[in-house]
MARTILO-43797 format. One line per field, with one value per residue (C-alpha): x, y, z; residue in three letters. Coordinates in steps of 0.2 Angstrom, whole numbers, padded with zeros to 4 digits. Layout:
px = c(X:...)
py = c(Y:...)
pz = c(Z:...)
code = c(ALA:...)
# end
This chain:
px = c(0044:0034:0037:0034:0034:0042:0041:0052:0051:0066:0070:0078:0073:0086:0103:0106:0121:0113:0096:0108:0116:0101:0095:0112:0112:0094:0100:0114:0106:0103:0084:0079:0075:0072:0055:0054:0063:0051:0059:0050:0061:0046:0042:0061:0058:0060:0049:0058:0048:0057:0050:0060:0059:0055:0074:0078:0067:0074:0091:0087:0078:0091:0105:0095:0091:0109:0113:0100:0105:0123:0119:0103:0103:0085:0092:0094:0079:0065:0051:0031:0029:0027:0041:0050:0066:0078:0071:0053:0042:0046:0029:0029:0015:0011:0012:0010:0013:0016:0003:-0001:0007:0022:0024:0021:0033:0047:0040:0045:0062:0066:0061:0073:0086:0085:0087:0100:0111:0108:0104:0086:0070:0056:0036:0025:0010:-0004:-0007:0010:0004:0006:-0008:-0024:-0017:-0003:-0013:-0013:0003:-0003:-0005:0011:0020:0010:0021:0034:0053:0053:0040:0042:0059:0053:0039:0047:0057:0041:0027:0027:0012:0027:0039:0045:0041:0060:0072:0071:0063:0075:0076:0092:0100:0101:0092:0075:0064:0058:0038:0037:0023:0014:-0002:-0012:-0006:-0007:-0010:0000:-0013:-0011:-0022:-0018:-0031:-0021:-0008:-0003:-0016:-0030:-0020:-0034:-0046:-0035:-0034:-0052:-0055:-0042:-0052:-0067:-0063:-0052:-0060:-0054:-0065:-0080:-0076:-0070:-0067:-0049:-0043:-0029:-0027:-0017:-0018:-0002:0010:0021:0028:0020:0004:-0011:-0010:-0022:-0010:-0019:-0015:-0028:-0027:-0039:-0045:-0057:-0068:-0063:-0058:-0048:-0061:-0072:-0058:-0057:-0075:-0074:-0060:-0067:-0084:-0078:-0067:-0080:-0090:-0076:-0076:-0061:-0058:-0043:-0029:-0022:-0017:-0003:0004:0019:0027:0019:0000:-0006:-0014:-0033:-0033:-0030:-0041:-0054:-0053:-0048:-0067:-0067:-0058:-0045:-0033:-0018:-0002:0013:0004:0013:0012:0030:0021:0012:0017:0016:0024:0039:0041:0038:0052:0066:0061:0056:0040:0039:0040:0033:0021:0030:0043:0032:0027:0044:0047:0033:0038:0054:0058:0059:0043:0044:0034:0021:0002:-0002:0006:-0002:-0018:-0014:-0008:-0027:-0035:-0025:-0030:-0047:-0046:-0037:-0053:-0064:-0056:-0058:-0075:-0077:-0069:-0079:-0094:-0088:-0091:-0106:-0122:-0133:-0125:-0123:-0133:-0120:-0105:-0099:-0099:-0089:-0077:-0078:-0077:-0061:-0051:-0055:-0052:-0035:-0031:-0036:-0025:-0009:-0012:-0015:0002:0010:0002:0011:0029:0023:0016:0032:0044:0031:0035:0054:0052:0044:0058:0071:0063:0065:0083:0088:0097:0091:0105:0100:0084:0086:0089:0073:0060:0067:0066:0048:0044:0051:0043:0024:0028:0031:0018:0005:0012:0013:-0007:-0010:-0004:-0015:-0029:-0027:-0027:-0043:-0051:-0045:-0051:-0069:-0069:-0064:-0079:-0090:-0085:-0086:-0102:-0109:-0101:-0111:-0127:-0125:-0111:-0108:-0119:-0107:-0094:-0105:-0094:-0078:-0086:-0091:-0073:-0068:-0078:-0073:-0055:-0057:-0067:-0052:-0041:-0050:-0053:-0032:-0027:-0039:-0030:-0014:-0023:-0028:-0012:-0001:-0014:-0013:0005:0004:0010:-0002:0004:-0004:-0020:-0032:-0024:-0026:-0045:-0048:-0039:-0048:-0063:-0063:-0057:-0073:-0083:-0074:-0076:-0097:-0094:-0084:-0097:-0110:-0103:-0101:-0119:-0125:-0113:-0118:-0136:-0134:-0124:-0138:-0151:-0140:-0138:-0154:-0162:-0173)
py = c(0050:0040:0022:0007:-0009:-0021:-0040:-0047:-0067:-0077:-0093:-0101:-0109:-0121:-0113:-0101:-0094:-0088:-0083:-0074:-0063:-0057:-0052:-0042:-0035:-0027:-0024:-0016:-0002:0015:0018:0000:-0011:-0030:-0036:-0055:-0068:-0084:-0099:-0114:-0129:-0136:-0121:-0118:-0099:-0085:-0071:-0057:-0042:-0024:-0007:0008:0027:0033:0036:0019:0008:0006:0005:-0010:-0021:-0018:-0023:-0038:-0042:-0041:-0055:-0067:-0064:-0068:-0084:-0091:-0102:-0105:-0119:-0130:-0124:-0135:-0130:-0130:-0112:-0105:-0094:-0083:-0077:-0079:-0063:-0068:-0055:-0038:-0028:-0010:-0007:0009:0012:0028:0042:0036:0034:0021:0033:0033:0014:0014:0027:0015:0001:0008:0015:-0002:-0009:0004:0000:-0019:-0018:-0006:-0010:-0030:-0035:-0043:-0040:-0032:-0034:-0023:-0028:-0025:-0006:-0002:-0012:-0004:-0014:-0024:-0039:-0038:-0033:-0051:-0060:-0077:-0070:-0062:-0079:-0091:-0103:-0101:-0098:-0113:-0108:-0089:-0091:-0099:-0088:-0071:-0073:-0073:-0067:-0047:-0049:-0058:-0044:-0037:-0019:-0015:-0027:-0033:-0052:-0064:-0068:-0065:-0084:-0090:-0075:-0075:-0061:-0051:-0045:-0027:-0020:-0009:-0016:-0015:-0027:-0044:-0059:-0075:-0088:-0107:-0121:-0140:-0154:-0166:-0179:-0179:-0193:-0178:-0167:-0170:-0161:-0147:-0144:-0144:-0132:-0119:-0118:-0119:-0105:-0093:-0077:-0081:-0095:-0088:-0090:-0077:-0061:-0056:-0073:-0082:-0102:-0115:-0134:-0141:-0153:-0147:-0158:-0172:-0164:-0157:-0137:-0124:-0111:-0093:-0074:-0064:-0047:-0037:-0043:-0028:-0036:-0055:-0056:-0070:-0079:-0078:-0087:-0101:-0106:-0105:-0118:-0130:-0130:-0135:-0148:-0154:-0158:-0171:-0179:-0169:-0155:-0144:-0151:-0132:-0116:-0104:-0087:-0084:-0068:-0052:-0047:-0032:-0032:-0026:-0042:-0053:-0044:-0044:-0063:-0067:-0069:-0084:-0101:-0101:-0115:-0103:-0114:-0104:-0087:-0073:-0055:-0053:-0058:-0043:-0029:-0014:-0023:-0027:-0009:-0001:-0012:-0008:0011:0015:0016:0035:0045:0042:0052:0059:0062:0073:0083:0085:0094:0104:0109:0116:0133:0129:0135:0121:0108:0123:0124:0118:0101:0099:0103:0087:0078:0080:0074:0059:0055:0059:0046:0033:0034:0031:0016:0009:0011:0004:-0010:-0012:-0013:-0025:-0042:-0040:-0048:-0036:-0022:-0036:-0022:-0009:-0022:-0016:0003:0001:-0010:0005:0019:0010:0009:0027:0032:0023:0033:0049:0046:0042:0058:0068:0061:0065:0083:0084:0087:0094:0109:0110:0111:0124:0135:0131:0138:0153:0156:0151:0165:0179:0177:0179:0194:0212:0223:0227:0229:0213:0203:0213:0208:0189:0189:0196:0183:0168:0175:0175:0160:0151:0161:0154:0136:0138:0141:0128:0116:0119:0122:0103:0099:0106:0097:0080:0085:0089:0072:0062:0071:0066:0047:0050:0058:0041:0030:0039:0037:0019:0012:0002:0011:0004:0016:0032:0042:0038:0043:0060:0062:0058:0072:0085:0081:0083:0098:0105:0100:0108:0125:0127:0123:0137:0148:0145:0147:0164:0170:0167:0174:0189:0191:0191:0207:0214:0203:0188:0195:0188:0170:0173:0179:0162:0151:0161:0159:0140:0140:0148:0135:0120:0127:0125:0109:0103:0110:0102:0085:0088:0094:0077:0067:0074:0072:0053:0052:0061:0049:0034:0039:0044:0033:0018)
pz = c(0013:0000:-0001:-0012:-0011:-0022:-0024:-0036:-0040:-0044:-0052:-0041:-0023:-0019:-0018:-0003:-0009:-0025:-0013:-0002:-0017:-0022:-0005:-0002:-0018:-0014:0005:0000:-0008:0001:0005:0002:0016:0014:0024:0019:0009:0004:-0004:-0011:-0018:-0028:-0035:-0037:-0035:-0021:-0017:-0010:-0003:0000:0003:-0004:-0007:-0025:-0029:-0022:-0030:-0048:-0040:-0030:-0041:-0055:-0042:-0039:-0058:-0062:-0049:-0054:-0073:-0069:-0057:-0065:-0081:-0085:-0097:-0084:-0072:-0068:-0057:-0053:-0056:-0073:-0078:-0091:-0083:-0070:-0062:-0068:-0062:-0053:-0046:-0039:-0027:-0020:0000:0010:-0001:-0017:-0030:-0044:-0055:-0047:-0048:-0067:-0069:-0060:-0070:-0085:-0078:-0074:-0090:-0099:-0087:-0086:-0105:-0109:-0093:-0092:-0110:-0102:-0113:-0102:-0105:-0095:-0086:-0076:-0072:-0081:-0097:-0113:-0122:-0115:-0121:-0108:-0091:-0086:-0082:-0086:-0104:-0104:-0095:-0109:-0115:-0102:-0106:-0117:-0127:-0128:-0132:-0149:-0152:-0149:-0164:-0176:-0169:-0167:-0152:-0143:-0143:-0127:-0123:-0121:-0132:-0149:-0154:-0143:-0126:-0114:-0118:-0101:-0092:-0102:-0100:-0085:-0082:-0075:-0068:-0057:-0048:-0030:-0017:-0020:-0008:-0011:-0001:-0006:0001:0002:0000:0005:-0004:-0021:-0026:-0025:-0037:-0050:-0037:-0036:-0052:-0053:-0040:-0045:-0063:-0054:-0042:-0053:-0060:-0079:-0078:-0072:-0054:-0040:-0046:-0045:-0041:-0050:-0046:-0051:-0044:-0043:-0035:-0020:-0007:-0011:-0008:-0020:-0018:-0024:-0027:-0027:-0030:-0024:-0034:-0024:-0006:-0004:-0016:-0013:0004:0010:0021:0004:-0005:0007:0009:-0010:-0010:0004:-0005:-0022:-0015:-0003:-0020:-0024:-0007:0000:0013:0015:0027:0030:0019:0019:0015:0005:0008:0021:0021:0024:0044:0037:0026:0041:0053:0042:0039:0058:0063:0052:0052:0037:0044:0042:0047:0056:0055:0066:0068:0061:0042:0043:0032:0043:0055:0045:0039:0055:0062:0047:0042:0059:0070:0070:0084:0101:0108:0123:0110:0100:0115:0122:0105:0106:0123:0119:0115:0097:0088:0076:0078:0082:0082:0064:0070:0086:0076:0063:0078:0086:0071:0068:0086:0082:0066:0078:0088:0074:0068:0084:0084:0068:0075:0090:0078:0065:0068:0082:0074:0082:0069:0054:0043:0044:0043:0025:0030:0045:0036:0024:0039:0046:0029:0027:0044:0044:0028:0036:0052:0041:0031:0047:0053:0038:0039:0057:0049:0033:0043:0054:0037:0030:0045:0043:0025:0031:0043:0028:0017:0031:0034:0014:0011:0006:0002:-0016:-0024:-0033:-0017:-0008:-0024:-0023:-0004:-0005:-0018:-0007:0008:-0001:-0007:0007:0017:0004:0007:0026:0024:0012:0023:0037:0025:0020:0039:0041:0027:0032:0050:0041:0033:0051:0058:0046:0049:0068:0067:0056:0070:0083:0074:0067:0077:0094:0105:0120:0111:0108:0119:0110:0093:0102:0106:0089:0082:0095:0091:0073:0075:0088:0074:0061:0073:0076:0058:0054:0065:0056:0039:0046:0053:0036:0026:0038:0033:0016:0006:-0007:-0022:-0011:-0005:-0017:-0015:0004:0003:-0006:0008:0021:0013:0012:0030:0035:0026:0034:0051:0050:0041:0056:0069:0060:0062:0079:0081:0074:0084:0101:0094:0092:0110:0119:0111:0115:0133:0136:0150:0145)
code = c(UNK:UNK:UNK:UNK:UNK:UNK:UNK:UNK:UNK:UNK:UNK:UNK:UNK:UNK:UNK:UNK:UNK:UNK:UNK:UNK:UNK:UNK:UNK:UNK:UNK:UNK:UNK:UNK:UNK:UNK:UNK:UNK:UNK:UNK:UNK:UNK:UNK:UNK:UNK:UNK:UNK:UNK:UNK:UNK:UNK:UNK:UNK:UNK:UNK:UNK:UNK:UNK:UNK:UNK:UNK:UNK:UNK:UNK:UNK:UNK:UNK:UNK:UNK:UNK:UNK:UNK:UNK:UNK:UNK:UNK:UNK:UNK:UNK:UNK:UNK:UNK:UNK:UNK:UNK:UNK:UNK:UNK:UNK:UNK:UNK:UNK:UNK:UNK:UNK:UNK:UNK:UNK:UNK:UNK:UNK:UNK:UNK:UNK:UNK:UNK:UNK:UNK:UNK:UNK:UNK:UNK:UNK:UNK:UNK:UNK:UNK:UNK:UNK:UNK:UNK:UNK:UNK:UNK:UNK:UNK:UNK:UNK:UNK:UNK:UNK:UNK:UNK:UNK:UNK:UNK:UNK:UNK:UNK:UNK:UNK:UNK:UNK:UNK:UNK:UNK:UNK:UNK:UNK:UNK:UNK:UNK:UNK:UNK:UNK:UNK:UNK:UNK:UNK:UNK:UNK:UNK:UNK:UNK:UNK:UNK:UNK:UNK:UNK:UNK:UNK:UNK:UNK:UNK:UNK:UNK:UNK:UNK:UNK:UNK:UNK:UNK:UNK:UNK:UNK:UNK:UNK:UNK:UNK:UNK:UNK:UNK:UNK:UNK:UNK:UNK:UNK:UNK:UNK:UNK:UNK:UNK:UNK:UNK:UNK:UNK:UNK:UNK:UNK:UNK:UNK:UNK:UNK:UNK:UNK:UNK:UNK:UNK:UNK:UNK:UNK:UNK:UNK:UNK:UNK:UNK:UNK:UNK:UNK:UNK:UNK:UNK:UNK:UNK:UNK:UNK:UNK:UNK:UNK:UNK:UNK:UNK:UNK:UNK:UNK:UNK:UNK:UNK:UNK:UNK:UNK:UNK:UNK:UNK:UNK:UNK:UNK:UNK:UNK:UNK:UNK:UNK:UNK:UNK:UNK:UNK:UNK:UNK:UNK:UNK:UNK:UNK:UNK:UNK:UNK:UNK:UNK:UNK:UNK:UNK:UNK:UNK:UNK:UNK:UNK:UNK:UNK:UNK:UNK:UNK:UNK:UNK:UNK:UNK:UNK:UNK:UNK:UNK:UNK:UNK:UNK:UNK:UNK:UNK:UNK:UNK:UNK:UNK:UNK:UNK:UNK:UNK:UNK:UNK:UNK:UNK:UNK:UNK:UNK:UNK:UNK:UNK:UNK:UNK:UNK:UNK:UNK:UNK:UNK:UNK:UNK:UNK:UNK:UNK:UNK:UNK:UNK:UNK:UNK:UNK:UNK:UNK:UNK:UNK:UNK:UNK:UNK:UNK:UNK:UNK:UNK:UNK:UNK:UNK:UNK:UNK:UNK:UNK:UNK:UNK:UNK:UNK:UNK:UNK:UNK:UNK:UNK:UNK:UNK:UNK:UNK:UNK:UNK:UNK:UNK:UNK:UNK:UNK:UNK:UNK:UNK:UNK:UNK:UNK:UNK:UNK:UNK:UNK:UNK:UNK:UNK:UNK:UNK:UNK:UNK:UNK:UNK:UNK:UNK:UNK:UNK:UNK:UNK:UNK:UNK:UNK:UNK:UNK:UNK:UNK:UNK:UNK:UNK:UNK:UNK:UNK:UNK:UNK:UNK:UNK:UNK:UNK:UNK:UNK:UNK:UNK:UNK:UNK:UNK:UNK:UNK:UNK:UNK:UNK:UNK:UNK:UNK:UNK:UNK:UNK:UNK:UNK:UNK:UNK:UNK:UNK:UNK:UNK:UNK:UNK:UNK:UNK:UNK:UNK:UNK:UNK:UNK:UNK:UNK:UNK:UNK:UNK:UNK:UNK:UNK:UNK:UNK:UNK:UNK:UNK:UNK:UNK:UNK:UNK:UNK:UNK:UNK:UNK:UNK:UNK:UNK:UNK:UNK:UNK:UNK:UNK:UNK:UNK:UNK:UNK:UNK:UNK:UNK:UNK:UNK:UNK:UNK:UNK:UNK:UNK:UNK:UNK:UNK:UNK:UNK:UNK:UNK:UNK:UNK:UNK:UNK:UNK:UNK:UNK:UNK:UNK)
# end
């Protein structure tokens, strides 16, 4: 099931009853799961992280916005963080199975609903923006609630995407967008006497001032401390440890050193794993803050290996060989991730550090895709069985049944063909790891390649059996699928030969 993450920010960080009411509105929406609630009294702001299906994402966000509209009065709100609305910002972020286009569509749907149902005007930002001038959230929030409330009346350039030239009298406006994952990260520079330093550091490191690309930063006072408050909007390009080093360097120029740092909300595993080798002085970090950990806890961690094998061993033909093929490919991808992880951070492999990080990310993506293909293959075969059980008493029913069987068989061939394509990609990564990865794990790289080849061969068998069952009207499409399958077999075998050759060289006695 495709999932999106949504991280709405609300202009309330001090009243537990309001915060609970907003959280409960999200949690009460079928298909939505709250992962984290982070409130800050100084910022007077709460950030809620939830995941939802594509169907549930907008209803859950709208329910939260309704509570915020009814219970938060911006005319009485004072806090450190810039804001334009009771629900200040609602970003959608694609997770497994979802795309950025899905999130853009959700943002626009929520914008229309918020204006129509709540009377709250909406500005679209980041990837959902309708104009380049609104891609940057800071530009949308310029002037905050008080300034925007006046300017929107006279300046057409500040009119919302949904709504007229006026804000809601107490709830203001909301920025709704679609974006990649953002890491909210703060570094503290001692007590409030260092606030000028925090502002200078923020100015030096933020991308808009010529600092670090994809870093947004502000200097502010929080709980009597000087804070550099940052949003890291692309940690692949500008990773967490580099940001911390930049803050440390800039602060040192003023004779100040960081005292501690913190994360706000959840963070993807890979961000921390990549930064873990560096000392970033995180306070209070634990695995419960990992996005993937919380998703697995509330949505479900998936079937156990033993559970999957028990299903395969039953007399039911679903899941069958196609699902096993995808599972084998996923195991190969998991092994590739392991070898890449054993290579990263090692001084003797420093020259391939970036390549190993890239391979690790790719292997993770392929592993998730193959895991999804396990169930997709089972579903495709179920569709074939269902088509064969359609009625065939009349000529019309016979024609409809034949068409349904043909369509189901073609799909049942296309799914394992996708497994085969993905397995070949895994084999290519494994060959690269055998050649340039940690030599102590070269056998594991070879096993990854062999598992990928086995997955490809098994998937191709499933392609062929379904193509062979097609009637005359499906033979042209079937021939094309079978032809691609043969090409994939050759590619998988080539990658295995390369991996095995590299292993032979590595294991040759000195």
